N, CA, C and O of each residue as an XYZ file, in Angstrom:
360
protein
N       0.852     -1.179      0.000
C       0.000      0.000      0.000
C       0.893      1.235      0.000
O       1.900      1.259      0.707
N       0.553      2.242     -0.763
C       1.375      3.451     -0.794
C       1.455      4.127      0.578
O       0.551      4.018      1.406
N       2.570      4.828      0.783
C       2.787      5.588      2.023
C       2.864      7.068      1.657
O       3.427      7.430      0.624
N       2.299      7.914      2.502
C       2.249      9.351      2.224
C       2.738     10.155      3.416
O       2.518      9.781      4.568
N       3.410     11.272      3.121
C       3.750     12.286      4.122
C       2.768     13.424      3.924
O       2.616     13.940      2.817
N       2.102     13.813      5.005
C       1.092     14.870      4.954
C       1.562     16.037      5.825
O       1.818     15.879      7.019
N       1.668     17.197      5.205
C       2.059     18.411      5.925
C       0.801     19.178      6.305
O      -0.093     19.371      5.481
N       0.739     19.616      7.565
C      -0.419     20.373      8.053
C       0.065     21.631      8.771
O       1.143     21.642      9.365
N      -0.733     22.675      8.712
C      -0.458     23.894      9.477
C      -1.628     24.147     10.422
O      -2.788     24.178     10.013
N      -1.292     24.324     11.689
C      -2.282     24.658     12.722
C      -1.952     26.074     13.196
O      -1.057     26.252     14.022
N      -2.669     27.094     12.679
C      -2.317     28.492     13.004
C      -2.243     28.767     14.508
O      -1.410     29.558     14.951
N      -3.087     28.136     15.275
C      -3.093     28.352     16.734
C      -2.271     27.297     17.463
O      -2.185     27.319     18.691
N      -1.675     26.387     16.731
C      -0.906     25.310     17.349
C      -1.782     24.100     17.616
O      -2.970     24.225     17.913
N      -1.182     22.939     17.506
C      -1.883     21.679     17.758
C      -2.011     21.484     19.262
O      -1.018     21.532     19.987
N      -3.208     21.269     19.716
C      -3.452     21.119     21.151
C      -4.099     19.759     21.414
O      -5.313     19.606     21.282
N      -3.294     18.789     21.781
C      -3.814     17.481     22.200
C      -3.303     17.247     23.619
O      -2.099     17.080     23.815
N      -4.189     17.232     24.607
C      -3.722     17.061     25.978
C      -3.112     15.676     26.200
O      -3.549     14.688     25.610
N      -2.103     15.628     27.053
C      -1.496     14.346     27.422
C      -2.327     13.794     28.578
O      -1.977     13.920     29.751
N      -3.423     13.187     28.199
C      -4.389     12.685     29.188
C      -5.274     11.651     28.498
O      -5.110     11.362     27.312
N      -6.198     11.109     29.251
C      -7.171     10.178     28.684
C      -7.963     10.852     27.565
O      -8.281     10.216     26.560
N      -8.280     12.123     27.732
C      -9.017     12.875     26.702
C      -8.216     12.928     25.403
O      -8.778     12.736     24.324
N      -6.908     13.186     25.494
C      -6.060     13.227     24.312
C      -5.955     11.862     23.655
O      -5.991     11.749     22.430
N      -5.827     10.829     24.471
C      -5.752      9.466     23.927
C      -7.037      9.113     23.178
O      -6.988      8.513     22.104
N      -8.165      9.480     23.736
C      -9.445      9.204     23.067
C      -9.565      9.980     21.763
O     -10.091      9.464     20.777
N      -9.078     11.223     21.757
C      -9.126     12.027     20.523
C      -8.298     11.347     19.427
O      -8.728     11.281     18.276
N      -7.111     10.842     19.786
C      -6.266     10.160     18.792
C      -6.919      8.870     18.307
O      -6.875      8.562     17.116
N      -7.518      8.121     19.215
C      -8.191      6.881     18.812
C      -9.384      7.164     17.911
O      -9.690      6.375     17.016
N     -10.058      8.281     18.141
C     -11.168      8.668     17.274
C     -10.667      8.936     15.849
O     -11.312      8.551     14.873
N      -9.517      9.596     15.745
C      -8.912      9.841     14.426
C      -8.590      8.508     13.751
O      -8.870      8.326     12.566
N      -8.008      7.587     14.498
C      -7.663      6.269     13.941
C      -8.918      5.581     13.400
O      -8.889      4.999     12.316
N     -10.003      5.646     14.144
C     -11.254      5.021     13.705
C     -11.828      5.673     12.459
O     -12.286      4.986     11.546
N     -11.802      7.006     12.422
C     -12.315      7.722     11.234
C     -11.463      7.391     10.010
O     -11.988      7.237      8.907
N     -10.151      7.283     10.208
C      -9.262      6.947      9.091
C      -9.562      5.549      8.553
O      -9.603      5.337      7.340
N      -9.772      4.600      9.461
C     -10.002      3.206      9.060
C     -11.222      3.089      8.162
O     -11.261      2.244      7.268
N     -12.217      3.933      8.396
C     -13.429      3.884      7.575
C     -13.158      4.155      6.100
O     -13.939      3.740      5.244
N     -12.051      4.852      5.788
C     -11.715      5.128      4.383
C     -10.416      4.427      3.972
O      -9.809      4.784      2.963
N      -9.991      3.425      4.758
C      -8.839      2.601      4.383
C      -7.490      3.242      4.617
O      -6.505      2.877      3.976
N      -7.436      4.209      5.546
C      -6.200      4.942      5.824
C      -5.687      4.564      7.209
O      -6.466      4.445      8.154
N      -4.362      4.375      7.326
C      -3.722      4.065      8.609
C      -2.736      5.171      8.971
O      -1.820      5.465      8.203
N      -2.921      5.780     10.130
C      -1.988      6.792     10.658
C      -0.816      6.039     11.258
O      -0.991      5.297     12.225
N       0.387      6.217     10.701
C       1.575      5.504     11.162
C       2.218      6.261     12.326
O       2.398      5.694     13.404
N       2.563      7.523     12.121
C       3.070      8.398     13.176
C       3.185      9.816     12.636
O       3.015     10.057     11.440
N       3.477     10.751     13.538
C       3.587     12.162     13.152
C       4.778     12.809     13.829
O       5.233     12.369     14.885
N       5.271     13.862     13.200
C       6.303     14.730     13.770
C       5.650     16.096     13.968
O       4.904     16.568     13.110
N       5.937     16.722     15.100
C       5.329     18.011     15.440
C       6.446     19.033     15.640
O       7.425     18.761     16.334
N       6.294     20.212     15.028
C       7.306     21.264     15.199
C       7.294     21.773     16.642
O       6.313     21.589     17.363
N       8.384     22.409     17.054
C       8.501     22.897     18.429
C       7.366     23.853     18.804
O       6.875     23.824     19.933
N       6.952     24.701     17.856
C       5.873     25.652     18.164
C       4.480     25.026     18.004
O       3.468     25.695     18.213
N       4.433     23.751     17.635
C       3.200     22.978     17.473
C       2.278     23.534     16.381
O       1.079     23.255     16.373
N       2.846     24.322     15.462
C       2.023     24.870     14.376
C       2.111     24.042     13.097
O       1.298     24.223     12.190
N       3.076     23.145     13.014
C       3.225     22.281     11.845
C       3.300     20.825     12.292
O       3.918     20.493     13.303
N       2.652     19.970     11.506
C       2.839     18.539     11.701
C       3.188     17.921     10.357
O       2.775     18.400      9.301
N       3.957     16.847     10.427
C       4.340     16.055      9.266
C       3.963     14.623      9.627
O       4.614     13.977     10.447
N       2.901     14.149      8.997
C       2.283     12.886      9.406
C       2.481     11.828      8.325
O       2.343     12.108      7.134
N       2.800     10.635      8.746
C       2.996      9.518      7.824
C       1.750      8.632      7.869
O       1.287      8.232      8.937
N       1.226      8.340      6.683
C       0.019      7.522      6.547
C       0.228      6.451      5.496
O       0.963      6.652      4.529
N      -0.407      5.333      5.685
C      -0.590      4.350      4.633
C      -2.029      4.484      4.156
O      -2.953      4.611      4.961
N      -2.208      4.455      2.844
C      -3.559      4.586      2.310
C      -3.587      4.223      0.844
O      -2.538      4.153      0.203
N      -4.759      3.992      0.305
C      -4.852      3.542     -1.084
C      -4.500      4.611     -2.116
O      -4.022      4.289     -3.204
N      -4.736      5.899     -1.775
C      -4.471      6.984     -2.728
C      -4.599      8.337     -2.016
O      -5.096      8.401     -0.892
N      -4.148      9.420     -2.671
C      -4.238     10.738     -2.025
C      -5.670     11.157     -1.692
O      -5.890     11.845     -0.696
N      -6.638     10.759     -2.500
C      -8.024     11.139     -2.221
C      -8.501     10.546     -0.894
O      -9.222     11.204     -0.143
N      -8.103      9.309     -0.605
C      -8.473      8.708      0.685
C      -7.837      9.482      1.841
O      -8.457      9.650      2.891
N      -6.604      9.952      1.651
C      -5.937     10.761      2.680
C      -6.723     12.064      2.891
O      -6.921     12.494      4.027
N      -7.169     12.687      1.791
C      -7.975     13.916      1.911
C      -9.302     13.640      2.615
O      -9.732     14.426      3.460
N      -9.945     12.538      2.275
C     -11.207     12.186      2.932
C     -10.995     11.999      4.436
O     -11.803     12.458      5.243
N      -9.912     11.330      4.805
C      -9.634     11.114      6.232
C      -9.431     12.455      6.942
O      -9.934     12.656      8.047
N      -8.698     13.365      6.311
C      -8.476     14.689      6.909
C      -9.797     15.421      7.091
O     -10.048     16.002      8.147
N     -10.642     15.396      6.064
C     -11.944     16.072      6.153
C     -12.805     15.464      7.249
O     -13.438     16.189      8.017
N     -12.833     14.139      7.326
C     -13.651     13.466      8.343
C     -13.208     13.844      9.755
O     -14.017     13.887     10.681
N     -11.903     14.119      9.906
C     -11.361     14.448     11.224
C     -11.259     15.952     11.459
O     -10.822     16.382     12.526
N     -11.659     16.759     10.471
C     -11.576     18.209     10.625
C     -10.140     18.716     10.744
O      -9.871     19.697     11.437
N      -9.222     18.034     10.056
C      -7.810     18.402     10.120
C      -7.407     19.196      8.884
O      -7.855     18.894      7.778
N      -6.554     20.222      9.069
C      -6.054     20.954      7.896
C      -5.136     20.055      7.079
O      -4.603     19.067      7.585
N      -4.958     20.407      5.819
C      -4.083     19.617      4.951
C      -3.420     20.571      3.961
O      -4.094     21.177      3.128
N      -2.103     20.698      4.055
C      -1.362     21.587      3.155
C      -0.855     20.852      1.924
O      -0.946     21.343      0.799
N      -0.315     19.656      2.169
C       0.345     18.962      1.062
C       0.407     17.469      1.341
O       0.597     17.045      2.480
N       0.243     16.677      0.287
C       0.387     15.222      0.356
C       1.490     14.828     -0.613
O       1.455     15.198     -1.786
N       2.467     14.080     -0.123
C       3.564     13.607     -0.976
C       3.698     12.105     -0.766
O       3.831     11.643      0.368
N       3.663     11.339     -1.857
C       3.925      9.910     -1.729
C       5.405      9.714     -1.444
O       6.249     10.321     -2.103
N       5.731      8.863     -0.458
C       7.113      8.674     -0.027
C       7.446      7.186      0.068
O       6.565      6.326      0.082
N       8.746      6.916      0.133
C       9.244      5.557      0.357
C      10.304      5.626      1.450
O      10.923      6.669      1.661
N      10.507      4.519      2.136
C      11.482      4.466      3.217
C      12.886      4.364      2.638
O      13.135      3.579      1.724
N      13.790      5.155      3.173
C      15.216      5.054      2.881
C      15.926      5.192      4.216
O      15.768      6.203      4.900
N      16.697      4.203      4.592
C      17.450      4.289      5.838
C      18.878      3.841      5.569
O      19.164      3.343      4.481
N      19.787      4.004      6.536
C      21.197      3.687      6.299
C      21.440      2.216      5.993
O      22.506      1.868      5.487
N      20.497      1.358      6.280
C      20.669     -0.083      6.078
C      19.958     -0.589      4.827
O      19.913     -1.792      4.568
N      19.403      0.343      4.056
C      18.599      0.002      2.887
C      19.347     -0.886      1.903
O      18.749     -1.787      1.314
N      20.666     -0.645      1.709
C      21.420     -1.338      0.672
C      22.142     -2.581      1.170
O      22.915     -3.173      0.416
N      21.922     -2.989      2.391
C      22.586     -4.196      2.921
C      21.804     -5.427      2.584
O      22.206     -6.532      2.945
C-alpha cells in the first residue's frame, strides 16, 4: 500500500492534551481513518506545534484527503514517499 507524508499547518498550534481525553481524541482519528482505508503511522510536530508532518498508509491521495476532512484536520500537502534508511542497501 502506498505511504504518504502529509504536511499540516495549525495556526493556533496543535493542542492534544497528554491525558485520557487526548488518547481518546487520537483513537477517534484512527477510527475515522479506518473507515476510508487509511492508517496513521506516526507524526512529527514542530517545536511551536504549528506544523505537523504525518505519515500515513492509504490507497491513494483522495483517501488521505477524505480522512483529513472526516477528522476536521487541515491539509497543506500530500507527498507519496518511500522508506530510505542507512541499512537500505545491505
